[in-house]
C-alpha positions as CSV (number, residue, x, y, z in Angstrom):
1,M,-13.2,-11.8,-7.4
2,A,-11.5,-9.3,-8.9
3,A,-12.0,-7.5,-12.5
4,A,-8.9,-7.6,-14.3
5,D,-10.5,-5.5,-17.1
6,D,-14.3,-4.5,-18.4
7,D,-14.8,-8.0,-19.9
8,R,-12.8,-10.3,-17.6
9,S,-12.3,-11.3,-14.1
10,Y,-10.8,-14.3,-11.7
11,S,-11.0,-15.4,-8.5
12,I,-8.7,-18.0,-6.5
13,P,-11.3,-20.2,-4.5
14,N,-9.0,-22.5,-3.0
15,A,-5.2,-22.5,-1.9
16,F,-2.9,-24.9,-0.6
17,V,0.8,-24.4,1.3
18,D,2.9,-27.1,2.3
19,L,6.1,-26.1,4.1
20,T,8.8,-28.8,4.9
21,V,11.6,-27.5,7.7
22,R,14.7,-29.5,7.1
23,N,16.9,-30.1,10.0
24,N,19.7,-28.4,8.4
25,G,17.8,-25.0,8.3
26,L,16.4,-25.3,4.6
27,L,12.6,-24.9,3.9
28,H,10.9,-26.4,1.4
29,V,8.0,-24.6,0.1
30,E,5.0,-26.2,-2.2
31,E,2.1,-24.0,-2.9
32,Q,-1.2,-24.7,-4.9
33,Y,-3.6,-22.2,-6.5
34,D,-7.0,-22.6,-7.8
35,Y,-7.8,-20.1,-10.2
36,S,-11.4,-19.9,-11.6
37,F,-11.1,-17.5,-15.2
38,E,-13.9,-15.6,-16.9
39,G,-12.5,-14.3,-20.3
40,K,-9.1,-14.5,-22.0
41,F,-6.1,-14.4,-20.0
42,N,-2.4,-14.8,-20.7
43,G,-0.8,-16.1,-17.5
44,V,-0.5,-15.5,-13.8
45,Y,2.4,-14.4,-11.9
46,R,3.7,-14.7,-8.1
47,D,5.9,-12.0,-6.0
48,I,7.8,-13.6,-3.5
49,P,9.4,-11.3,-1.0
50,L,12.8,-12.1,0.3
51,K,14.5,-10.1,3.4
52,S,18.0,-9.4,3.6
53,G,20.1,-12.6,3.6
54,E,17.3,-14.8,2.3
55,S,17.4,-16.4,-1.0
56,I,15.3,-18.9,-3.2
57,D,16.4,-21.6,-5.4
58,N,14.9,-24.8,-7.2
59,I,11.7,-23.3,-8.1
60,K,9.7,-25.5,-10.4
61,V,6.1,-24.8,-11.9
62,S,3.4,-26.9,-13.4
63,A,-0.2,-26.8,-13.8
64,E,-3.4,-28.7,-14.2
65,G,-5.8,-27.2,-17.1
66,A,-3.1,-25.5,-18.8
67,Y,0.5,-25.3,-20.2
68,P,2.5,-23.1,-18.5
69,V,6.0,-21.6,-19.4
70,L,7.7,-19.9,-16.8
71,K,10.1,-16.6,-16.9
72,E,12.1,-15.6,-13.7
73,S,13.2,-12.2,-12.5
74,D,14.3,-10.6,-9.5
75,D,13.5,-7.0,-8.6
76,N,13.7,-4.6,-5.6
77,G,13.9,-7.5,-3.2
78,Y,11.3,-9.8,-4.7
79,K,11.6,-13.0,-6.8
80,H,9.1,-12.1,-9.6
81,L,7.7,-15.3,-11.3
82,K,5.6,-14.9,-14.4
83,I,3.8,-17.9,-15.5
84,Y,2.5,-18.0,-19.0
85,L,-0.6,-20.3,-19.7
86,Y,-1.8,-21.7,-23.2
87,S,-4.5,-23.9,-23.7
88,D,-2.5,-25.9,-26.2
89,A,0.8,-28.1,-26.0
90,A,2.1,-25.9,-28.8
91,H,1.8,-22.8,-26.7
92,T,-0.1,-20.8,-29.5
93,K,-3.4,-20.1,-27.6
94,S,-4.1,-18.2,-24.5
95,I,-6.4,-19.6,-21.9
96,R,-10.2,-18.5,-21.8
97,D,-13.2,-19.2,-19.4
98,C,-11.7,-22.0,-17.5
99,D,-10.3,-23.3,-14.0
100,V,-6.5,-24.0,-13.4
101,S,-4.5,-25.2,-10.7
102,I,-1.1,-23.9,-10.5
103,Y,2.0,-25.7,-8.7
104,I,4.6,-23.7,-7.5
105,S,7.7,-25.3,-5.5
106,Y,11.1,-23.8,-4.1
107,D,13.8,-24.3,-1.6
108,M,14.3,-21.0,0.7
109,K,17.6,-20.7,2.8
110,N,18.2,-18.6,6.1
111,V,14.3,-18.0,6.6
112,V,14.5,-20.4,9.7
113,T,16.4,-18.5,12.8
114,L,18.1,-20.0,15.6
115,F,18.5,-18.3,18.4
116,N,20.8,-19.3,21.6
117,D,17.4,-20.6,23.0
118,V,15.2,-21.8,20.7
119,S,14.7,-21.6,17.0
120,G,11.9,-20.6,15.2
121,L,10.1,-20.0,11.7
122,Q,7.9,-17.0,11.3
123,Y,6.0,-17.6,7.8
124,K,3.5,-16.0,5.9
125,L,1.1,-18.6,4.5
126,W,-0.9,-16.1,2.8
127,G,0.5,-12.3,1.9
128,D,-1.2,-9.1,1.8
129,E,0.2,-7.9,-1.7
130,W,-2.2,-10.4,-3.6
131,D,-4.4,-8.8,-6.2
132,V,-7.5,-10.6,-4.9
133,G,-8.8,-12.0,-1.7
134,I,-9.0,-16.2,-1.3
135,G,-11.9,-18.4,-0.6
136,S,-10.1,-20.7,1.7
137,L,-6.4,-21.8,2.7
138,Q,-5.4,-25.4,3.9
139,A,-1.7,-25.4,5.4
140,T,0.3,-28.4,6.3
141,V,4.0,-27.9,8.2
142,H,6.5,-30.6,8.5
143,L,8.6,-30.4,11.3
144,P,12.2,-31.7,11.8
145,G,11.1,-33.1,15.1
146,D,8.2,-34.5,16.9
147,K,8.7,-33.2,20.5
148,N,8.4,-29.4,22.3
149,N,7.2,-27.8,19.3
150,T,4.5,-24.9,19.8
151,Y,2.7,-22.7,17.0
152,Y,0.6,-19.9,16.7
153,L,-1.5,-18.6,13.7
154,N,-2.0,-14.9,13.5
155,P,-4.7,-13.6,12.7
156,E,-6.8,-15.6,14.9
157,E,-10.5,-15.1,13.5
158,Y,-9.4,-16.7,9.9
159,T,-8.4,-19.9,11.5
160,T,-11.6,-22.4,11.3
161,S,-9.4,-25.6,12.4
162,S,-5.7,-25.8,13.4
163,N,-3.8,-29.2,14.9
164,L,-0.4,-29.9,15.8
165,K,-0.2,-34.0,15.7
166,G,3.4,-35.6,15.9
167,D,5.8,-33.5,13.6
168,T,2.9,-32.3,11.6
169,I,0.8,-28.9,11.6
170,T,-2.3,-28.8,9.7
171,A,-4.4,-25.8,9.7
172,Q,-7.6,-24.4,7.4
173,T,-8.9,-21.0,7.2
174,T,-12.1,-19.0,6.2
175,S,-12.3,-16.7,3.2
176,I,-9.3,-14.2,3.4
177,P,-10.1,-10.7,1.9
178,K,-7.7,-8.8,-0.3
179,G,-5.1,-6.5,1.6
180,E,-4.9,-9.0,4.6
181,L,-2.0,-11.6,5.6
182,Y,-2.0,-15.0,7.4
183,E,1.3,-15.6,9.3
184,L,2.6,-19.0,11.1
185,L,4.6,-18.6,13.8
186,V,6.9,-22.2,15.1
187,L,9.2,-22.5,18.1
188,M,11.2,-25.4,18.0
189,P,13.9,-27.0,19.8
190,L,17.2,-26.2,18.8
191,D,18.3,-30.1,19.0
192,D,16.1,-30.7,16.0
193,F,18.7,-29.1,13.6
194,N,22.0,-30.4,12.9
195,D,24.6,-28.6,11.1
196,A,22.2,-25.8,10.5
197,T,23.9,-24.5,7.1
198,Y,20.8,-22.8,5.4
199,A,19.3,-21.5,8.7
200,K,20.1,-17.6,10.2
201,H,22.1,-17.7,13.3
202,V,21.3,-14.9,15.8
203,N,23.8,-14.7,18.7
204,E,21.0,-14.0,21.7
205,N,18.0,-15.2,23.3
206,G,15.0,-15.1,21.8
207,R,12.0,-16.8,23.0
208,E,11.0,-14.0,25.6
209,Q,11.0,-11.5,23.0
210,I,9.3,-13.4,20.3
211,I,6.7,-14.2,22.7
212,K,6.0,-10.3,24.0
213,N,6.2,-9.3,20.1
214,L,3.2,-11.6,19.5
215,N,1.3,-11.2,22.4
216,D,1.7,-7.2,21.4
217,S,0.4,-8.3,17.9
218,I,-2.1,-10.3,18.8
219,N,-3.6,-7.7,21.7
220,G,-3.5,-5.4,19.4
221,R,-5.5,-6.8,16.7
222,N,-7.9,-7.6,19.1
223,F,-8.2,-4.0,20.5
224,W,-9.2,-3.0,16.8
225,N,-11.2,-5.5,16.3
226,T,-13.2,-4.4,19.1
227,A,-12.9,-1.0,18.4
228,Y,-14.2,-1.3,15.1
229,L,-17.3,-3.4,16.3
230,V,-18.3,-0.8,19.0
231,L,-17.7,2.2,17.0
232,G,-20.5,0.6,14.4
233,L,-22.8,-0.1,17.1
234,L,-22.3,3.8,18.3
235,S,-22.6,5.4,15.2
236,I,-25.6,7.2,15.5
237,L,-24.6,9.0,18.7
238,S,-23.0,12.0,18.9
239,P,-21.6,13.5,21.8
240,I,-22.9,17.0,23.0
241,G,-19.3,18.7,22.7
242,T,-18.9,17.4,19.1
243,L,-22.2,18.3,18.2
244,F,-22.1,21.9,19.4
245,T,-18.2,22.4,17.6
246,Y,-19.8,21.2,14.4
247,L,-23.0,23.8,14.8
248,V,-20.8,26.5,15.5
249,Y,-17.7,25.9,13.7
250,G,-18.3,23.5,11.3
251,R,-21.5,24.8,8.9
252,E,-20.3,26.1,5.6
253,P,-20.8,29.7,4.9
254,K,-23.4,30.2,2.0
255,V,-21.8,31.3,-1.5
256,D,-22.8,32.6,-4.7
257,Y,-21.6,29.8,-7.0
258,D,-24.1,27.1,-8.2
259,G,-21.7,25.4,-10.9
260,I,-22.3,21.7,-11.5
261,Y,-19.0,21.1,-13.3
262,E,-15.9,23.5,-14.3
263,R,-14.3,22.7,-17.6
264,D,-11.3,25.1,-17.8
265,L,-8.9,25.4,-14.8
266,P,-10.7,27.2,-11.7
267,T,-7.9,29.1,-10.9
268,D,-3.9,29.5,-11.7
269,D,-2.5,28.0,-8.9
270,S,0.3,25.0,-8.7
271,P,-0.7,21.6,-8.9
272,E,1.0,21.1,-5.5
273,V,-1.2,24.3,-3.9
274,V,-4.5,22.5,-5.5
275,N,-3.4,19.1,-4.2
276,A,-2.8,20.8,-0.5
277,L,-6.0,22.3,-0.6
278,V,-8.5,20.0,-2.5
279,E,-7.1,16.7,-2.3
280,N,-5.6,16.1,1.1
281,K,-8.8,16.7,3.5
282,K,-7.0,15.0,6.5
283,N,-4.8,17.7,6.5
284,I,-5.9,20.8,4.7
285,G,-2.9,23.0,3.4
286,K,-0.6,20.0,3.5
287,P,0.2,18.3,0.1
288,N,1.1,14.6,-0.1
289,M,2.7,12.5,-2.8
290,K,0.1,13.0,-5.6
291,G,1.2,16.7,-5.4
292,F,4.6,15.3,-5.7
293,E,4.0,13.6,-8.8
294,A,1.7,16.5,-10.6
295,S,4.8,18.9,-9.6
296,I,7.3,16.6,-11.2
297,M,4.7,16.5,-14.3
298,N,4.3,20.3,-14.5
299,L,8.4,20.6,-14.6
300,I,8.0,17.9,-17.1
301,D,5.8,19.7,-19.2
302,R,7.6,23.4,-18.6
303,K,10.9,21.4,-20.1
304,V,12.7,21.9,-17.0
305,I,13.1,18.0,-16.8
306,K,13.5,16.1,-19.9
307,L,11.8,12.8,-20.2
308,Y,12.3,9.9,-22.4
309,A,12.0,6.2,-23.0
310,E,14.6,3.7,-23.5
311,E,14.8,-0.2,-24.2
312,N,15.8,-2.2,-21.1
313,V,18.0,-4.8,-22.5
314,D,17.0,-7.2,-19.6
315,S,13.4,-7.3,-20.3
316,D,10.4,-6.4,-22.4
317,T,9.8,-3.1,-20.9
318,K,11.2,0.4,-21.0
319,D,13.1,2.6,-18.8
320,L,12.0,5.8,-17.9
321,L,15.1,8.5,-18.3
322,L,15.0,12.0,-16.9
323,T,17.3,14.8,-17.8
324,F,17.7,18.4,-15.7
325,N,17.4,21.7,-17.5
326,H,20.0,23.7,-15.1
327,E,19.2,26.7,-16.9
328,K,15.7,26.8,-15.8
329,E,16.0,26.6,-12.3
330,S,16.0,30.5,-11.8
331,E,12.5,30.2,-12.7
332,L,11.3,27.5,-10.2
333,T,9.2,28.3,-6.8
334,S,11.2,27.2,-3.7
335,S,9.3,24.1,-3.4
336,E,9.9,23.2,-7.4
337,K,13.4,23.5,-6.5
338,I,13.2,21.0,-4.0
339,V,11.6,18.2,-6.6
340,F,14.1,19.3,-8.9
341,N,17.0,18.5,-6.9
342,T,16.0,15.9,-5.1
343,L,15.5,13.9,-8.5
344,N,18.4,15.3,-9.6
345,H,20.6,14.3,-6.3
346,F,20.2,10.6,-7.9
347,S,21.2,11.3,-11.5
348,N,24.4,10.4,-13.1
349,D,26.0,12.5,-15.4
350,N,22.7,14.1,-15.8
351,V,20.5,11.3,-16.1
352,L,18.0,9.6,-13.6
353,N,17.0,6.0,-14.8
354,L,13.3,6.4,-12.7
355,S,12.9,2.8,-13.3
356,R,15.5,2.2,-11.1
357,L,15.1,4.8,-8.6
358,N,13.5,2.1,-6.2
359,G,16.6,0.0,-5.8
360,K,18.5,3.1,-5.0
361,L,16.1,4.1,-2.4
362,S,16.8,0.4,-0.5
363,S,19.8,1.9,1.1
364,E,18.8,3.2,4.3
365,T,21.2,6.5,3.8
366,N,19.5,7.3,0.7
367,A,16.1,6.7,1.7
368,K,16.8,9.1,5.0
369,W,17.6,11.6,2.9
370,F,14.7,11.3,0.4
371,V,12.0,11.1,3.0
372,G,13.6,14.2,4.4
373,Q,13.6,15.9,1.3
374,V,9.6,14.9,0.7
375,N,9.4,16.3,4.2
376,K,10.8,19.4,3.5
377,W,9.0,20.1,0.4
378,E,5.3,19.4,1.9
379,D,6.5,22.2,4.4
380,T,7.6,24.4,1.9
381,V,4.5,24.0,0.2
382,E,2.4,24.5,3.1
383,N,4.1,27.7,4.7
384,N,3.6,29.2,1.3
385,I,0.1,28.7,1.5
386,K,-2.1,31.8,3.2
387,L,-4.3,28.9,4.9
388,D,-6.6,31.5,7.0
389,K,-7.6,33.1,3.7
390,F,-9.0,29.8,2.5
391,F,-10.2,27.6,5.8
392,D,-11.1,28.2,9.1
393,D,-9.3,25.4,11.5
394,T,-10.7,26.3,14.7
395,G,-13.6,23.6,14.9
396,S,-10.7,20.7,13.5
397,T,-9.0,22.0,16.0
398,L,-11.2,21.9,19.1
399,I,-12.1,18.3,17.7
400,G,-8.5,17.2,17.8
401,I,-8.4,18.9,21.6
402,I,-11.7,16.6,22.3
403,G,-10.6,13.6,20.7
404,L,-6.8,13.5,22.0
405,G,-8.5,14.5,25.9
406,G,-11.2,11.8,25.1
407,I,-8.6,9.1,24.7
408,V,-6.7,10.2,27.9
409,I,-10.0,10.1,30.1
410,G,-11.2,7.0,28.4
411,I,-8.1,4.7,29.0
412,I,-8.4,5.9,32.8
413,L,-12.2,5.2,33.1
414,S,-11.2,1.9,31.3
415,I,-8.6,1.0,33.6
416,L,-10.5,2.0,36.8
417,G,-13.5,0.2,35.8
418,F,-11.5,-3.1,35.1
419,L,-9.4,-3.1,38.2
420,T,-12.5,-1.9,40.5
421,N,-14.8,-4.7,43.0
422,L,-17.5,-2.3,42.5
423,S,-20.2,-3.7,40.2
424,N,-20.6,-0.2,38.9
425,G,-16.9,-0.4,37.4
426,F,-18.4,-2.3,34.6
427,Y,-20.3,1.2,33.3
428,A,-17.1,2.7,33.5
429,L,-15.4,0.0,31.3
430,I,-17.9,0.5,28.8
431,A,-17.8,4.4,29.0
432,G,-14.0,4.2,28.8
433,I,-14.3,2.0,25.9
434,F,-16.9,4.2,23.9
435,L,-15.0,7.3,24.5
436,V,-11.6,5.7,23.8
437,V,-13.3,4.5,20.3
438,F,-15.2,7.6,19.6
439,S,-12.3,10.0,20.3
440,I,-10.2,8.0,17.7
441,A,-12.7,8.0,15.2
442,L,-13.1,11.5,15.7
443,L,-9.2,12.3,14.8
444,C,-10.1,10.3,11.6
445,I,-12.5,12.7,10.5
446,D,-11.3,15.0,7.5
447,E,-10.5,18.5,8.6
448,D,-13.6,20.2,6.6
449,I,-16.0,18.6,8.7
450,F,-15.8,20.4,12.0
451,G,-13.6,23.2,9.9
452,R,-15.3,25.7,7.3
453,W,-13.9,27.3,4.4
454,T,-14.0,31.1,4.2
455,E,-16.2,32.2,1.5
456,N,-13.1,32.8,-0.6
457,G,-12.2,29.2,0.0
458,R,-15.4,27.7,-0.4
459,V,-16.1,28.9,-3.7
460,F,-12.3,27.7,-4.8
461,Y,-12.7,24.3,-3.2
462,L,-16.4,23.8,-4.9
463,K,-14.9,24.8,-8.3
464,W,-11.8,22.3,-8.0
465,E,-14.1,19.6,-6.7
466,N,-16.3,20.4,-9.8
467,F,-13.7,20.4,-12.1
468,K,-12.5,16.7,-10.6
469,K,-15.8,15.3,-11.1
470,F,-15.5,17.1,-15.0
471,L,-12.1,15.0,-15.3
472,K,-13.7,11.7,-13.9
473,D,-16.6,12.0,-15.7
474,N,-16.1,10.6,-19.4
475,S,-19.5,11.5,-20.6
476,L,-19.0,15.1,-19.6
477,M,-15.7,14.7,-21.1
478,K,-17.1,13.6,-24.6
479,E,-19.8,16.4,-24.4
480,H,-16.9,19.2,-23.7
481,P,-13.7,17.6,-25.4
482,P,-10.6,19.9,-25.1
483,E,-9.7,21.9,-28.3
484,S,-5.8,21.2,-28.1
485,I,-3.5,18.9,-27.0
486,V,-1.8,21.3,-24.7
487,I,-5.1,21.4,-22.8
488,W,-5.1,17.4,-22.5
489,K,-1.7,17.8,-20.7
490,K,-2.8,20.7,-18.2
491,Y,-6.0,17.7,-17.5
492,L,-3.5,15.4,-16.9
493,I,-1.1,17.2,-14.5
494,Y,-3.8,18.7,-12.5
495,G,-5.9,15.2,-12.7
496,A,-2.9,14.1,-10.8
497,A,-3.1,16.4,-8.1
498,L,-6.5,15.6,-7.7
499,G,-6.1,12.0,-7.7
500,V,-8.0,11.2,-11.2
501,A,-5.3,10.8,-13.7
502,D,-6.2,7.4,-14.8
503,E,-9.5,8.6,-15.5
504,V,-8.5,11.3,-17.3
505,Y,-5.8,9.2,-19.4
506,K,-8.4,7.0,-20.4
507,S,-11.0,9.6,-21.9
508,M,-8.0,10.7,-23.3
509,K,-7.7,7.2,-25.3
510,L,-11.3,7.6,-26.3
511,Q,-11.0,11.3,-27.4
512,V,-8.1,11.2,-29.0
513,P,-7.2,7.4,-30.2
514,N,-4.0,8.4,-31.7
515,I,-3.0,9.7,-28.4
516,S,0.3,7.0,-28.7
517,D,1.3,8.6,-31.7
518,Y,2.4,12.3,-29.8
519,D,5.9,11.9,-29.1
520,D,5.0,14.2,-25.9
521,D,6.9,13.6,-22.3
522,I,3.9,13.9,-20.1
523,F,1.7,11.6,-22.1
524,M,5.2,9.1,-22.0
525,Y,5.5,9.6,-18.2
526,H,1.6,8.1,-17.6
527,Y,2.3,5.5,-20.5
528,Y,5.2,3.8,-19.3
529,G,4.2,4.1,-15.5
530,G,5.8,7.1,-14.0
531,Y,3.2,7.3,-11.5
532,G,3.8,3.8,-10.2
533,M,7.6,3.8,-10.6
534,M,7.4,7.2,-7.8
535,Y,4.9,5.6,-5.3
536,S,6.9,2.4,-5.3
537,A,9.8,4.2,-4.8
538,F,8.5,6.7,-2.0
539,R,7.1,3.4,-0.1
540,T,10.5,1.8,-0.4
541,G,12.0,5.1,1.2
542,E,10.0,5.1,3.7
543,S,10.3,1.3,4.8
544,A,14.2,1.6,4.5
545,A,14.3,4.8,6.6
546,N,13.1,3.0,9.4
547,P,14.6,-0.6,9.1
548,S,14.0,-3.3,12.1
549,S,16.8,-5.4,13.8
550,D,17.1,-9.3,13.1
551,S,15.7,-10.2,16.3
552,G,13.6,-7.2,17.4
553,G,10.7,-7.7,15.4
554,F,11.0,-11.6,15.7
555,G,7.2,-12.6,16.4
556,G,5.5,-9.4,15.9
557,F,2.4,-9.7,13.4
558,G,3.6,-9.2,9.4
559,G,7.2,-9.4,9.9
560,G,7.5,-13.2,9.0
561,S,9.2,-14.4,5.5
562,G,7.4,-15.6,2.6
563,G,4.1,-13.8,1.6
564,G,4.1,-11.4,-0.9
565,G,1.4,-11.7,-3.7
566,G,0.3,-12.5,-7.0
567,G,-2.1,-12.1,-9.4
568,A,-3.2,-12.7,-13.2
569,F,-2.7,-10.9,-16.4
């Protein structure tokens, strides 16, 4: 169940996927999603990712329980289906408190892959980008031949039953939570395909590499499932060395500060510095993308970057456009110059369409340059912070050594316990597994658990945490609202650095009902989704900067076609 708004929610109890693999390589897909709506909704959407060379056509949509109207669009490697649902044939009333079954069918080309020794289909029957989980999934796959077919379903723990009978595969799953995927891999004889016009051809043998990738994926997931289980069972135990490190280096100093919340900015530090010291607890002193976002907003607020919105003639949305004031560039710090120049690099005639940055970063060359600039920005901010004035990382460093050493020793113990014929080898195996799991857990713990703040750093941290608490608590904001819109802008900038910008904006709309009347760049950046655009662009850049080959990843978990996600609006 997912809450779309405070007064409405929806779920997808069941889904049905029917695949037909033609002998010409075409893949015909039929999907059914049973939605249960509580409250008023306008419709649903379905995002279908398309890998390089793939295409989709013959899209048809119908519904049971509502009257559908389909709008299609292509966006950054996705086919986006927006299905408006009406309760009447005249399409005048939105749906409310009802169950609706959505039927989608389409054809996909270049999804089936033909190697020199085998043909394969790797397809996500359920994608990891859905807004909600699924109660159960039922899949049927029709193959072009009925002999020498082999199939795999991954992750195995979601499968309740599966069967291959003749040329048809059937599978049933348990519930699949949000953020997880369910994937099918089928290996078929090459002879089943005649004139495979619509298949992808790879001039190399694929079977051995596919099976290896598949086994690596299955083994890796099984390892982590086991690791999580053992970690849960052993969570009450604390190794002596870890406890000693905490007692000596991890306990925080007592400071003369007992504030409950902070209404004003506690210090005059830049938002990226606050982000590095307060928000990124995994690596204190190093900023993350929330700090990068806050730095952009800070430059917008200082008029170094000018923002305005422009109607997109191809859609009902608005594009965000940035222009750059080079006369103020000399006023910037070294890290701010990197942010300024990184964005300016992708501008045309000094104008950057932020809404289209994602597309530019689909290029591997652009992506690698962008990711390199972000890394350079992170290092610059980190190097300019005198961390020893704020934080003593002796304890967290020792825990890192204990964790890495524990992993190595644990692996050795596990191997020895597995290979020996002595009965005590079982104890070595269990001890090794425990040590590996516990050591991995140690490396995932926030730095300030085993490290500690200096007295000045502790006050700094507590004040900014209390300021964050103030920004998140609408009742406090209502009791002590800012006196001017200028303060609201500071709240929004530092809220972005602290990861609570959405909460700040919600409070702004409650306290300043006419906030949309303010023609201010900062408010427009948030209102038109500047955060989401930059986050999506950064993820696209990371992905494009590390591409995989056509066959090298075939068979590995999560590498299949299809999948994607969807939801309701």
